[in-house]
C-alpha positions as CSV (number, residue, x, y, z in Angstrom):
1,M,12.9,-6.6,48.9
2,F,15.0,-9.6,50.0
3,E,13.2,-10.0,53.3
4,A,10.2,-11.0,51.3
5,V,12.2,-13.6,49.4
6,E,13.0,-15.5,52.6
7,E,9.3,-16.0,53.2
8,L,8.8,-17.2,49.6
9,I,11.6,-19.7,50.0
10,G,9.8,-21.1,53.1
11,E,6.6,-21.3,51.1
12,H,8.4,-23.0,48.2
13,A,9.8,-25.6,50.6
14,D,6.4,-26.2,52.2
15,L,4.9,-26.7,48.7
16,E,7.6,-29.1,47.8
17,K,6.7,-31.3,50.8
18,K,3.0,-31.2,50.1
19,L,3.5,-32.1,46.4
20,A,5.6,-35.1,47.5
21,D,2.6,-36.4,49.4
22,P,0.5,-38.8,47.2
23,S,-2.7,-38.0,49.1
24,V,-2.5,-34.4,47.9
25,H,-3.0,-35.5,44.3
26,A,-6.3,-37.2,45.1
27,D,-7.8,-33.7,44.7
28,Q,-6.7,-32.8,41.2
29,A,-8.0,-29.2,41.4
30,N,-6.0,-28.5,44.6
31,A,-2.9,-30.3,43.2
32,R,-3.0,-28.1,40.0
33,K,-3.3,-25.0,42.2
34,L,-0.3,-26.1,44.3
35,N,1.8,-27.0,41.3
36,K,1.1,-23.7,39.7
37,R,2.2,-21.7,42.8
38,Y,5.3,-23.9,43.1
39,A,6.2,-23.2,39.4
40,E,5.7,-19.5,40.0
41,L,8.1,-19.5,43.0
42,T,10.8,-21.7,41.6
43,P,12.5,-19.0,39.4
44,I,12.5,-16.6,42.3
45,V,14.1,-19.1,44.6
46,G,16.7,-20.2,42.1
47,T,17.6,-16.6,41.2
48,Y,17.9,-15.6,44.9
49,R,20.2,-18.6,45.7
50,S,22.4,-17.6,42.7
51,W,22.4,-14.0,43.9
52,K,23.4,-15.1,47.5
53,Q,26.1,-17.5,46.2
54,T,27.6,-14.7,44.0
55,G,27.8,-12.4,47.1
56,E,29.7,-15.1,49.0
57,D,32.0,-15.6,46.0
58,I,32.8,-11.9,45.9
59,V,33.8,-11.9,49.5
60,T,36.1,-14.9,48.9
61,A,37.7,-13.4,45.8
62,R,38.4,-10.1,47.7
63,E,40.1,-12.1,50.5
64,F,42.3,-13.7,47.9
65,V,43.3,-10.2,46.6
66,A,44.5,-9.3,50.1
67,D,46.2,-12.6,50.8
68,D,47.9,-13.3,47.5
69,P,49.5,-10.2,46.0
70,D,51.1,-12.2,43.1
71,Y,47.6,-13.1,41.7
72,A,45.9,-9.9,42.9
73,A,45.2,-8.7,39.3
74,E,43.4,-11.9,38.4
75,F,41.3,-11.9,41.5
76,I,40.4,-8.2,41.0
77,Q,39.2,-9.1,37.5
78,E,37.2,-12.0,39.0
79,V,35.6,-9.6,41.5
80,R,34.6,-7.3,38.7
81,E,32.9,-10.1,36.8
82,L,31.1,-11.4,39.9
83,E,29.9,-7.9,40.7
84,K,28.5,-7.6,37.2
85,Q,26.7,-10.9,37.6
86,R,25.3,-9.8,41.0
87,E,23.9,-6.6,39.4
88,E,22.2,-8.7,36.7
89,L,20.8,-11.1,39.2
90,T,19.6,-8.2,41.4
91,E,17.7,-6.7,38.5
92,R,16.3,-10.1,37.4
93,L,15.1,-10.7,41.0
94,R,13.5,-7.3,41.1
95,L,11.6,-8.1,38.0
96,L,10.6,-11.6,39.3
97,L,9.2,-10.0,42.5
98,V,6.9,-7.6,40.6
99,P,3.3,-8.6,41.3
100,R,2.1,-10.9,38.6
101,D,-1.2,-10.7,36.8
102,P,-3.0,-13.8,38.0
103,S,-4.5,-14.3,34.6
104,D,-1.2,-14.3,32.7
105,D,-1.3,-18.1,32.2
106,K,-4.7,-18.1,30.7
107,D,-5.9,-18.4,27.1
108,V,-8.0,-15.7,25.7
109,I,-11.1,-14.9,23.7
110,L,-10.3,-12.0,21.3
111,E,-13.0,-10.0,19.6
112,V,-12.6,-7.6,16.7
113,K,-15.4,-5.2,15.9
114,A,-15.7,-2.8,13.0
115,G,-16.1,0.8,14.2
116,A,-16.4,4.2,12.5
117,G,-15.7,4.0,8.8
118,G,-18.4,1.6,7.4
119,D,-17.1,-1.0,4.9
120,E,-13.5,0.2,5.3
121,S,-13.6,-0.4,9.0
122,A,-15.0,-3.9,8.4
123,L,-12.1,-4.6,6.0
124,F,-9.6,-3.3,8.5
125,A,-11.2,-5.5,11.2
126,G,-10.5,-8.4,8.8
127,D,-6.9,-7.3,8.5
128,L,-6.5,-7.2,12.3
129,L,-8.0,-10.7,12.6
130,R,-5.5,-12.0,10.0
131,M,-2.6,-10.2,11.9
132,Y,-3.6,-12.0,15.1
133,L,-4.1,-15.4,13.4
134,R,-0.6,-15.0,11.8
135,Y,1.0,-14.0,15.1
136,A,-0.6,-17.0,16.9
137,E,0.8,-19.2,14.1
138,R,4.3,-17.7,14.6
139,V,4.4,-18.4,18.3
140,G,2.7,-21.8,18.1
141,W,-0.7,-21.0,19.6
142,K,-4.0,-22.6,18.4
143,T,-6.9,-20.5,17.2
144,E,-10.6,-21.2,16.8
145,I,-13.1,-18.8,15.3
146,I,-16.1,-19.0,17.6
147,D,-18.5,-16.6,15.9
148,A,-18.3,-14.2,13.0
149,T,-20.5,-11.7,11.1
150,E,-19.0,-11.0,7.7
151,S,-19.4,-7.8,5.7
152,E,-20.5,-7.6,2.1
153,L,-17.0,-6.7,0.9
154,G,-15.3,-9.6,2.7
155,G,-14.3,-8.0,6.0
156,Y,-15.9,-8.5,9.4
157,K,-18.5,-6.5,11.3
158,D,-17.7,-8.7,14.4
159,V,-15.6,-11.7,14.9
160,Q,-14.6,-13.7,18.0
161,V,-11.7,-16.1,18.1
162,A,-10.3,-18.3,20.9
163,V,-6.5,-18.3,21.2
164,K,-4.9,-21.1,23.1
165,T,-1.5,-22.4,24.0
166,K,-0.7,-25.9,22.7
167,G,-1.6,-27.4,26.1
168,G,-5.0,-25.8,26.3
169,N,-6.0,-23.4,29.0
170,G,-2.9,-22.5,30.9
171,A,0.7,-22.3,29.7
172,T,3.5,-24.8,30.5
173,E,5.6,-22.0,32.1
174,P,4.3,-19.4,34.6
175,G,3.4,-16.1,32.9
176,Q,3.8,-17.5,29.4
177,G,0.1,-17.8,28.5
178,V,-1.7,-16.0,25.7
179,W,-3.2,-13.3,28.0
180,A,0.4,-12.3,29.1
181,R,1.0,-11.1,25.6
182,L,-2.4,-10.2,24.0
183,K,-3.8,-8.3,27.0
184,Y,-2.2,-5.2,25.7
185,E,-4.2,-5.4,22.4
186,G,-7.5,-4.3,23.9
187,G,-8.6,-0.8,22.7
188,V,-9.4,1.1,19.6
189,H,-7.0,0.5,16.6
190,R,-7.0,3.3,14.0
191,V,-6.0,2.9,10.4
192,Q,-5.0,5.6,7.9
193,R,-5.0,4.5,4.2
194,V,-6.7,4.8,0.9
195,P,-9.7,2.4,1.1
196,A,-10.5,0.0,-1.6
197,T,-13.9,1.8,-1.8
198,E,-12.2,5.2,-2.5
199,S,-12.2,6.2,-6.2
200,Q,-10.2,9.5,-5.9
201,G,-7.2,8.2,-4.0
202,R,-7.9,10.1,-0.8
203,I,-6.6,8.9,2.5
204,H,-9.3,8.0,5.0
205,T,-9.1,7.4,8.8
206,S,-11.3,4.6,10.3
207,A,-11.1,2.4,13.3
208,A,-11.9,-1.0,14.7
209,G,-12.2,-2.1,18.3
210,V,-10.4,-5.1,19.9
211,L,-11.6,-6.7,23.1
212,V,-9.4,-9.3,24.8
213,T,-10.7,-11.3,27.8
214,P,-9.0,-14.2,29.6
215,E,-10.9,-17.4,28.9
216,A,-12.6,-18.5,32.0
217,E,-12.8,-22.1,33.1
218,E,-15.9,-23.3,34.9
219,I,-14.1,-23.1,38.2
220,D,-13.3,-19.4,37.6
221,V,-16.9,-18.2,37.2
222,E,-20.0,-19.8,38.8
223,I,-23.1,-19.1,36.8
224,N,-26.5,-19.9,38.2
225,P,-28.8,-21.2,35.4
226,N,-31.7,-19.3,37.0
227,D,-29.8,-16.0,36.3
228,L,-29.8,-16.6,32.5
229,R,-32.2,-15.6,29.9
230,I,-31.8,-17.6,26.7
231,D,-33.2,-16.4,23.4
232,V,-33.1,-18.3,20.2
233,Y,-33.5,-16.8,16.7
234,R,-32.6,-17.5,13.1
235,S,-29.0,-17.1,12.0
236,S,-28.2,-14.3,9.5
237,G,-25.4,-14.1,7.0
238,P,-24.2,-16.1,4.0
239,G,-26.5,-19.0,3.0
240,G,-26.0,-22.6,3.9
241,Q,-27.5,-25.5,5.6
242,S,-29.4,-24.5,8.8
243,V,-28.8,-20.8,8.1
244,N,-31.9,-18.6,7.8
245,T,-34.0,-21.8,8.1
246,T,-34.0,-22.8,11.8
247,D,-33.9,-21.0,15.1
248,S,-30.3,-22.2,15.8
249,A,-28.7,-18.9,16.9
250,V,-28.5,-18.3,20.6
251,R,-28.3,-15.2,22.7
252,I,-27.7,-15.5,26.5
253,T,-28.2,-12.6,28.9
254,H,-26.8,-12.8,32.4
255,L,-29.6,-11.0,34.3
256,P,-27.7,-9.8,37.4
257,T,-25.1,-8.0,35.3
258,G,-26.8,-7.5,31.9
259,V,-23.8,-9.1,30.1
260,V,-24.9,-10.6,26.8
261,A,-23.2,-13.2,24.6
262,S,-24.5,-14.7,21.4
263,C,-23.4,-17.3,18.8
264,Q,-24.8,-18.3,15.4
265,N,-21.9,-20.0,13.7
266,E,-22.6,-23.5,14.6
267,K,-25.3,-25.7,12.9
268,S,-27.1,-26.7,16.1
269,Q,-28.8,-24.7,18.8
270,L,-26.9,-26.8,21.5
271,Q,-23.5,-26.0,20.0
272,N,-24.3,-22.3,19.7
273,K,-25.4,-22.4,23.4
274,E,-22.2,-24.0,24.5
275,Q,-20.1,-21.4,22.6
276,A,-22.2,-18.5,23.9
277,L,-21.7,-19.7,27.5
278,R,-18.0,-19.9,26.9
279,I,-18.0,-16.3,25.8
280,L,-20.2,-15.3,28.7
281,R,-18.0,-16.8,31.3
282,S,-15.0,-15.0,29.9
283,R,-16.8,-11.7,29.8
284,L,-18.1,-12.1,33.4
285,L,-14.5,-12.9,34.6
286,A,-13.2,-9.8,32.8
287,A,-15.9,-7.7,34.4
288,A,-15.0,-9.0,37.8
289,Q,-11.3,-8.3,37.3
290,E,-12.0,-4.8,36.0
291,E,-14.1,-4.1,39.1
292,A,-11.2,-5.2,41.3
293,E,-8.9,-2.9,39.3
294,K,-11.2,0.0,39.9
295,E,-11.1,-0.6,43.6
296,A,-7.3,-0.9,43.6
297,A,-6.5,2.6,42.2
298,D,-2.8,2.4,42.8
299,A,-2.5,-0.9,41.1
300,R,-4.6,0.3,38.2
301,R,-2.3,3.3,37.6
302,S,0.7,1.0,37.3
303,Q,-0.9,-0.8,34.3
304,V,-0.2,0.0,30.7
305,R,-3.5,-1.4,29.6
306,T,-6.3,0.9,30.5
307,V,-9.8,-0.2,31.4
308,D,-11.2,2.5,29.1
309,R,-11.4,0.7,25.8
310,S,-12.5,3.9,24.0
311,E,-8.9,5.1,24.0
312,K,-7.1,4.9,20.7
313,I,-4.1,2.8,21.5
314,R,-2.5,2.3,18.1
315,T,-2.4,3.8,14.6
316,Y,-1.6,1.9,11.4
317,N,-0.4,4.4,8.8
318,F,-0.3,2.7,5.3
319,P,1.2,5.6,3.3
320,E,4.2,5.8,5.6
321,N,4.3,2.0,6.4
322,R,4.3,3.1,10.0
323,I,2.8,1.6,13.2
324,S,2.6,3.7,16.4
325,D,1.5,2.6,19.9
326,H,0.4,5.8,21.6
327,R,0.5,4.4,25.1
328,V,4.3,3.7,25.2
329,G,5.6,5.9,22.4
330,F,6.6,2.9,20.2
331,K,7.0,3.6,16.5
332,A,8.3,1.5,13.7
333,Y,8.2,1.6,9.9
334,N,7.5,-2.1,9.2
335,L,3.7,-2.0,9.1
336,D,3.6,-4.6,6.3
337,Q,5.5,-7.1,8.5
338,V,3.4,-6.4,11.6
339,L,0.2,-7.0,9.7
340,D,1.7,-10.3,8.6
341,G,2.0,-11.3,12.2
342,D,5.4,-9.9,13.3
343,L,4.0,-8.4,16.5
344,D,6.7,-9.3,18.9
345,A,8.4,-5.9,19.1
346,V,5.1,-4.0,19.4
347,I,3.9,-6.2,22.3
348,Q,7.3,-6.3,24.0
349,A,7.4,-2.5,24.1
350,C,4.1,-2.7,26.1
351,V,5.4,-5.5,28.3
352,D,8.6,-3.5,29.1
353,A,6.7,-0.3,29.9
354,D,4.3,-2.3,32.1
355,S,7.2,-3.9,34.1
356,A,8.9,-0.5,34.5
357,A,5.7,1.1,35.8
358,K,5.2,-1.7,38.3
359,L,8.8,-1.5,39.5
360,A,8.5,2.3,40.0
361,A,5.2,1.8,41.9
362,A,6.8,-0.8,44.1
363,Q,9.7,1.4,45.2
C-alpha cells in the first residue's frame, strides 16, 4: 500500500511545480484539471507524512525508555499514545487510497417517477421530492426543478430537479460533491401506508423510482448536432400562459443510443431545448459510465449502488415509522424525520458499506 504513496508524493510535487508556472494557467481547462488532481492528492500526502513522522517518534520514545529508567513509565505511556495515533493514521490512509469515483465532485440531476400504485404512487413521489429538497436545504445545496408533470391529487407523475453545490458544478473539496452523497439513492423506493385515497383504512404498498445521474458539462460529453432528432409539441398540464397554446415543449432523441430527454416547463421553445439538452448530456454520461462498470466486473461488485435500478432499495413503513435500506441492512424508526430531510444517517450507512466493500476488494 505504502509503495504506491511514494509515487503519489512524486506526482503531487510535480503538480505543485506545474501550478506555480503562470503559463499553465493560460489554459483554464487544463489548470482546473491539474488543480483538481492536486487537491485529491493533498490529503493523502499530508496523512502519509504524519504517519511517517509518528513512526519516527515511536522509535525515539522507545529509545528514551531504554536510556532513562527514571522516566520510563512516562515514555511508555507516550509510546502507547503514538501507536494509537499511528493505527488511526494507517486506517485513514487506507481509506484515502481506496479508488475514488471520478464523478464524486459533480452535481446531479435527480428524477423521481411514480410507479406502481396509481395516484398513491404519485403522492409518494411528491413526498420523496420534498425529502430531497429538504435534505439539500440542510446541507446547503441549491436546487432547481427542471421539468415536472403533476398528478391530479397534487403529487408528481415525473419530476426532474438539478441539485448543485453552492459553487456550481464541482465541490470545493474533493469527493464532497452532490453525487458523492446522492448516488446511493438510485433505485425503487417502496412505501407502505394507508393512502389518502383509501376509505377503509387498509395499508397499501406502492413504489416510486428515483434516477440520479451526475450532471455533465459540455466538456464531459460531446454531442454531434447531426445525431439529434428534435421534436416540438404542445405542453400539457395545468393551464397558464403558453401552455396548451403553442408548440413550446421539446423532445430530443439521441439517434445513436436512443436516449430521449424532454422538457415542457419553460415558456419558450428555446429554453425547453436548452434544459432538455442538459438532461440528455447527463443521461449520456451516466450511460457511458454504466457501460464502463459492466466491463469492469470486479469494480462493479465492490459498489453498493447497483446498475439494476429495478431493485427495491428502500422501504418507508408509515405504521411503524420505520425506514429500511435493504442493500446495507440499515433500519431506523425516525421515518418522519427522514422525510423531513434528515437523510444523513441513511446515506452514511451506504457510504460506509461502499468503502468497506472497496477496502475488502483492494486487499
